[in-house]
C-alpha positions in Angstrom: 91.2 77.1 42.1 94.0 76.8 44.6 96.2 75.4 41.9 96.7 78.8 40.3 98.0 80.2 43.6 100.6 77.5 44.3 101.6 76.6 40.7 100.1 73.2 40.1 97.6 72.4 37.4 94.6 70.1 37.1 95.3 67.0 35.2 92.5 67.6 32.7 90.3 70.5 31.7 87.7 69.3 34.1 90.0 69.3 37.1 90.0 66.7 39.9 86.2 66.8 40.1 85.7 64.9 36.8 83.6 65.6 33.8 80.2 64.4 35.1 78.3 65.1 38.3 76.5 62.3 40.1 73.1 63.0 38.5 74.6 62.7 35.1 76.2 59.4 36.0 72.8 58.1 37.1 71.3 59.3 33.8 74.0 57.6 31.8 73.5 54.3 33.6 69.8 54.5 32.8 70.5 55.3 29.1 72.9 52.3 28.9 69.9 50.0 29.1 68.4 51.4 25.9 71.1 53.2 23.9 74.6 52.4 22.5 77.8 53.9 23.9 78.2 56.0 20.8 74.7 57.5 21.1 75.2 58.3 24.8 78.7 59.8 24.1 77.2 62.1 21.5 74.4 63.2 23.9 76.9 64.2 26.6 79.8 65.3 24.4 82.1 62.6 25.8 84.3 59.9 24.4 82.8 56.4 23.8 85.6 54.9 25.9 84.5 57.1 28.9 80.9 55.9 28.6 82.2 52.3 28.4 84.3 52.8 31.5 81.3 54.1 33.3 79.3 51.1 32.2 81.9 48.6 33.4 82.4 50.5 36.7 86.0 51.6 36.0 85.1 55.3 36.4 82.6 56.8 38.8 82.0 53.5 40.6 82.6 54.6 44.2 82.7 57.7 46.3 85.3 60.3 45.4 88.7 59.9 47.0 89.3 63.6 47.2 87.4 65.5 49.8 87.3 69.1 48.6 87.3 71.9 51.1 83.9 73.6 51.5 83.2 77.3 52.4 81.9 76.1 55.8 85.2 74.4 56.6 87.1 77.5 55.5 85.0 79.6 57.8 85.6 77.1 60.7 89.3 77.5 60.1 89.0 81.3 60.2 87.0 81.1 63.4 89.5 78.7 65.1 92.4 81.1 64.2 90.4 84.0 65.8 89.9 81.8 68.9 93.6 81.1 69.1 93.5 77.3 68.6 96.6 75.4 67.4 96.5 73.4 64.1 96.2 70.2 66.1 93.1 71.5 67.9 91.7 72.9 64.7 92.1 69.5 63.0 90.2 67.8 65.8 87.4 70.3 65.7 87.0 70.2 61.9 87.5 66.5 61.5 90.4 66.7 59.0 94.1 65.6 59.3 96.4 68.2 60.9 98.6 68.5 57.8 95.5 69.2 55.7 94.3 71.9 58.0 97.7 73.5 58.2 98.0 73.5 54.4 94.6 74.9 53.9 95.1 77.6 56.5 98.3 78.8 54.8 96.6 78.8 51.4 93.9 81.0 52.9 96.7 83.3 54.2 96.2 82.4 57.9 98.5 81.2 60.6 97.9 79.3 63.7 96.1 81.3 66.4 98.8 80.8 68.9 102.6 80.5 68.9 104.2 77.1 69.4 104.9 76.2 73.0 107.5 73.8 74.6 104.8 71.1 74.8 104.4 71.2 71.0 108.1 70.4 70.6 108.5 67.9 73.4 107.9 64.8 71.3 110.5 66.1 68.8 113.0 66.7 71.5 112.5 63.2 73.0 113.0 61.7 69.6 116.2 63.6 69.0 117.5 62.8 72.5 116.8 59.1 72.0 118.5 59.2 68.6 121.5 61.0 70.1 121.9 58.5 73.0 121.6 55.6 70.7 124.3 57.1 68.5 126.6 57.6 71.5 126.0 53.9 72.6 127.0 52.7 69.1 130.1 54.9 69.1 128.7 56.9 66.2 129.0 60.7 66.6 126.4 62.2 64.3 
């Protein structure tokens, strides 16, 4: 897991993916029609409360909020770096946020395929220039 490399830990022994996979959830929902929560919990080695939460839709009711990185996406990042794309261009190609692509690339030990240019920093310079001119108009010297 990436958590070992950067010093964070999963919140439970099952990590962020949860204890059950989608096929097991479907099986539990079918068993709820004929078995008690206690029986199902014993079958799956889980807590009765967890089975109750699945039954009421508190857990596993919708799609996962976390989109885990796949090997294909990692390979796409490596390919984009070889082609010399910026993180912004990589993000558009992969379909992920720029910050996510940047973080994943650094975790993989990669850097952007090209150095930053003046155009990359133009929006930052405009922001700082506007802030500076506003400060001068207000008589505030930051």
